[in-house]
Every structure is written in C-alpha cells, then in structure tokens.
C-alpha positions in Angstrom: 96.5 114.8 111.1 94.8 111.4 111.6 91.5 112.8 110.4 93.0 114.1 107.2 94.8 110.8 106.7 91.6 108.8 106.9 89.8 111.1 104.5 92.8 110.8 102.1 92.5 107.0 102.0 88.8 107.2 101.4 89.1 109.3 98.2 88.2 107.5 94.9 91.1 106.7 92.6 90.6 108.2 89.1 91.4 106.1 86.1 94.7 107.0 84.5 94.2 106.8 80.7 96.6 107.6 77.9 94.1 109.1 75.4 93.8 107.7 71.9 95.3 110.8 70.4 97.3 113.3 72.5 98.3 116.8 71.5 102.0 116.1 72.1 102.0 113.2 69.6 104.1 114.4 66.6 102.7 114.3 63.2 104.9 113.1 60.4 106.8 116.1 59.2 110.3 117.5 58.5 110.5 118.8 62.1 111.3 116.1 64.6 109.5 116.9 67.9 110.9 114.8 70.7 108.6 114.5 73.7 108.6 112.8 77.1 105.3 112.5 78.9 105.0 111.1 82.5 101.6 110.2 83.9 101.4 110.4 87.7 98.7 110.0 90.4 99.1 112.7 93.1 96.9 114.0 95.8 96.1 117.6 94.7 93.6 119.7 96.6 92.5 116.8 98.7 91.8 114.3 95.9 93.7 111.7 93.9 94.1 113.1 90.4 95.9 112.3 87.2 98.8 114.7 86.6 100.8 114.7 83.4 104.2 116.2 82.9 105.1 116.8 79.2 108.6 117.8 78.1 108.6 118.9 74.5 111.5 120.0 72.2 111.9 120.8 68.5 114.1 123.2 66.5 112.1 126.3 67.5 111.0 125.6 71.1 111.6 123.7 74.3 108.8 123.6 76.8 107.3 122.0 79.9 103.6 121.4 80.3 102.0 120.4 83.6 98.3 119.3 83.4 96.1 118.4 86.4 92.8 116.6 85.8 89.6 117.4 87.7 88.3 114.6 90.0 86.2 113.0 87.3 88.7 113.8 84.5 86.3 116.0 82.6 88.3 119.2 83.0 92.1 119.7 82.6 94.0 122.5 84.3 97.4 123.3 82.7 100.5 125.4 83.2 103.2 125.9 80.6 106.9 126.8 81.1 109.2 127.8 78.3 112.6 126.1 78.6 114.7 128.4 76.4 118.4 129.4 76.4 117.6 133.1 75.9 119.7 135.2 78.1 116.8 137.5 79.2 114.6 134.6 80.3 114.9 133.3 83.9 115.2 129.5 84.2 114.0 129.8 87.8 110.4 130.7 88.4 107.1 130.4 90.0 103.5 130.3 88.7 100.1 129.7 90.2 97.0 128.2 88.6 93.6 127.0 89.8 92.4 123.5 90.1 88.7 123.1 90.9 88.7 126.7 92.2 91.7 126.1 94.5 95.1 127.7 94.0 98.1 125.4 93.1 101.7 126.6 92.9 104.4 125.4 90.5 108.1 126.2 91.3 111.0 125.3 89.1 114.8 125.8 88.9 116.4 124.7 85.6 119.4 127.0 85.7 121.9 124.2 86.1 119.8 121.5 84.5 121.7 118.9 82.4 120.2 117.3 79.3 121.4 114.1 77.7 119.7 114.0 74.3 116.2 114.1 75.8 113.9 117.0 76.3 113.6 115.9 79.9 116.5 117.0 82.2 118.8 114.3 83.5 120.0 116.0 86.7 120.6 119.3 88.6 117.1 120.7 88.7 113.7 120.6 90.4 110.1 121.1 89.4 107.7 121.2 92.4 103.9 121.1 92.4 102.5 122.5 95.7 99.0 122.1 97.0 97.8 123.0 100.5 101.3 123.8 101.6 102.4 120.3 100.6 104.8 119.3 97.8 102.5 116.8 96.1 104.8 116.1 93.2 108.6 116.7 93.0 110.7 116.1 90.0 114.5 116.3 89.8 117.4 115.7 92.2 117.5 119.1 93.9 115.0 118.1 96.5 116.4 120.0 99.5 116.5 123.2 97.4 112.9 122.6 96.4 111.6 122.2 99.9 113.6 125.3 101.0 112.2 127.4 98.2 108.6 126.3 98.5 108.6 126.4 102.3 106.3 123.4 102.1 106.3 120.0 103.7 106.4 116.7 101.8 103.1 115.1 100.9 101.7 112.5 103.3 101.6 110.0 100.4 104.1 110.2 97.5 102.9 110.7 93.9 103.1 107.6 91.8 104.6 107.4 88.3 102.3 105.1 86.3 103.3 105.5 82.7 106.2 107.1 80.9 105.7 107.7 77.2 108.5 109.0 74.9 108.8 109.9 71.3 112.4 109.4 70.0 113.8 110.2 66.5 116.9 108.5 65.1 118.3 106.7 62.1 119.1 103.3 63.6 119.6 103.5 67.4 117.0 104.7 69.9 117.8 105.2 73.5 115.9 106.2 76.7 116.0 105.6 80.4 113.5 104.1 82.9 113.6 103.0 86.5 112.3 99.5 86.8 113.2 99.2 90.4 112.7 102.2 92.8 115.6 101.1 94.9 118.0 101.3 92.0 119.2 104.0 89.5 117.7 104.5 86.0 118.2 101.7 83.5 119.7 102.5 80.1 117.5 101.2 77.3 118.8 101.0 73.7 116.9 99.7 70.6 119.2 99.1 67.6 117.8 98.2 64.2 119.0 97.2 60.8 116.1 97.5 58.3 117.8 98.6 55.1 120.3 97.0 52.7 120.7 93.6 51.3 120.7 91.7 54.7 117.6 90.5 56.4 116.3 93.1 58.9 117.3 92.6 62.5 116.7 94.3 65.8 118.6 94.3 69.2 117.2 95.5 72.5 119.8 96.2 75.2 119.4 97.2 78.8 122.4 98.6 80.7 124.7 97.6 77.9 123.6 94.0 77.7 121.8 92.7 74.6 118.8 90.9 76.0 116.7 90.5 72.9 118.0 89.8 69.3 115.3 89.4 66.7 116.4 88.0 63.3 114.2 87.9 60.2 112.4 90.9 61.5 110.1 91.0 58.5 108.5 87.8 59.9 108.7 88.8 63.6 107.8 92.4 63.5 105.4 91.9 66.4 106.3 90.0 69.5 107.0 89.9 73.2 109.6 88.4 75.6 110.3 88.5 79.3 113.9 89.3 80.2 115.7 89.6 83.6 117.0 93.0 84.7 118.8 93.0 88.1 117.3 89.6 88.8 113.8 90.9 88.2 111.6 90.1 85.3 110.7 92.8 82.7 108.1 92.2 80.0 109.1 93.6 76.6 106.5 94.1 73.8 107.3 95.4 70.3 105.5 96.2 67.1 107.8 97.6 64.2 105.4 96.9 61.4 105.5 100.5 60.2 109.3 100.4 60.0 109.1 97.7 57.3 105.8 98.0 55.6 104.6 101.6 55.9 104.4 103.2 52.5 105.8 106.6 53.7 108.1 105.0 56.2 107.0 107.6 58.8 105.2 105.3 61.2 106.9 104.6 64.5 108.0 101.4 66.1 106.2 100.8 69.3 107.9 99.3 72.4 106.4 98.7 75.9 108.5 97.7 78.9 106.6 96.5 82.0 108.3 95.3 85.1 107.0 92.0 86.6 106.3 88.5 85.3 103.6 87.8 82.6 100.2 88.1 84.2 98.5 85.0 83.0 96.6 85.0 86.3 95.5 88.7 85.9 91.8 87.8 86.0 92.3 86.1 89.3 91.3 87.8 92.6 93.9 90.3 93.7 95.2 91.2 90.3 93.7 94.7 90.1 95.6 96.4 87.4 95.4 95.7 83.7 96.9 97.2 80.6 95.7 97.0 77.1 97.2 97.9 73.7 94.8 98.9 71.0 95.4 98.7 67.2 96.3 102.4 67.0 99.0 102.1 69.7 97.1 103.8 72.5 97.6 102.3 76.0 95.0 102.4 78.7 95.2 101.4 82.4 92.4 101.0 84.9 92.2 99.8 88.5 89.5 97.8 90.4 91.2 98.1 93.7 93.6 100.4 95.6 96.1 102.9 94.1 99.0 100.9 95.6 98.4 98.1 93.1 99.3 100.2 90.1 102.5 99.2 88.2 104.8 101.3 86.1 105.4 100.8 82.4 107.4 102.6 79.7 105.9 103.2 76.2 108.5 104.1 73.6 107.6 105.4 70.1 110.7 105.1 67.8 110.5 107.2 64.6 113.1 106.6 61.9 114.5 109.6 60.1 116.6 109.7 56.9 
C-alpha cells in the first residue's frame, strides 16, 4: 500500500484545459441544447488524468458522456449513456471501455434520479467510474449503493472537480448551482436581466436568494467583475454580456465566471501555482506549475437568451 501511494504522488499532473471549441457547445438554432460539463482530475489506471462528465439534453435526446484522456492528453476514451424515459430502457446499467489498453468500468443507477430544470440530476442517483477495483470518480448521493454495486473500494485520493461549465437557455432569468465550499451544500445562483423595452438595461446576480450584484446602465457596463461574500468567503464574479446587447442576431451568450477566493493580484508570486485565463472567444484554460492540491474550482456559465 505504501509503495503504491508513493508512486501515486510521483505521477505528473496533466494540464486541464477547456478547449477553444467543444463538441457540446450548442450552435445557434431553434433547438435549445442544455449542457452541463464537469472537468475532473482523477487517478485512472495509475495516472492522474483529465475526466470530463457531460450531461446533454434537448427535445429529442438526453445523454451522459464520460471521457477520459490519455496521460499526455493526445487520445480521448469515451463512453455514452442514453438517459431516456422509454419504458424498455433500463436506467440502471454497466459498461466497460479501455483506457490506454486497460479496462475501466462505468456503473450507473438513474432509476430514481430527480432533475430540477438541468440535464444533470440533482439527487437520488449515482454514476461510478471504477479502475483497478477502486471507485476513482463517484457522482450523486447514492454513495453506499454505488460501493455495494461495484464491490470496489474508495480511491486513495478523491477526484477533484476543477471546472463546471453550463449552457443555460431562458428569456430573462438564468439559474444554476455550484458548491463554493466543500463543507456546505450547493449554492443557488440566479442571473436576472432586463435588456428590452424603454428602460435602460439592468442585470442582477443573486446567490442563495440575496442580490449581491446589481448592474445599472448595462449598455456601458456590459463587461466587469466584482468580489462578493458568500458564507463569509470571497467569490470573484466576472461577466461579459456584450452579445446580449450588441449581437446582430441576438444569439450570442452572456458569459459569467464564478471563482471562489480573493482576487489574485499576487498570482505571480511564489506559491501561487494556479492561473486561469479568459480568451476573446470565451474559452477558459487552466494550468498548474505545482501540485494538484493547488487547483481551485470555478463555474463557467453561458447564458443564451431565447424569444
């Protein structure tokens, strides 16, 4: 056990990157495709790897995609689950797929899963990724059932959620959830907007029912950032709603980023090993110069207005 633990710590940490264009990113169309993508780091087949969990839902389909990167990130191994209400399809299942020539198992039970307006379940389910008889990534609140079903032990080191990216479609009010503090429950996040009519455009950002940011004259302040306090902890909020106001087709999304922690003016100092950058096209990249434990979570929300 000690020998394995030492080898685990010695493994290089891959760079988690949200690509410039991802397949789940919805194109402007008449069909609203809501997606939730969570990017994790997990120890799969003896190495730290990027693992992405994509929940996708539109009028014709509801699916779950699990993707595991090779050590260098050049190759992706994926497994797809259809989450459909058809009576002849079992919402409890098991699949195997290979990662770098090694077998990995995926178990799920969505029979009682509850959904609250998001393609990602809110409760009463599990999805378990198993490697070398360890549950290296476990989603959902049915944890005991997952361990019993997989007959596998918990991983030596828990998987880490680095980035949650969500595409939301609505007319004026966009809502999502994120956990800014692992010791607390999920925080409710709501972005309300008023961009039409005779009044000057405005925007409100609420967390757990409390309006923390109110932007007046949005046509002049369509890009900005502010640090707010959530449960006595700082959370940085960035927004760019240029396309809401000035996009010719009106199909471009508003971009919101929520990152726990104070502003990192000292990020270039020694010991600040994680940096995030926002490019002109809205893609977000993260890289590390130190240990995996220094990674921090952030939520990236794309808010699409519909008529």
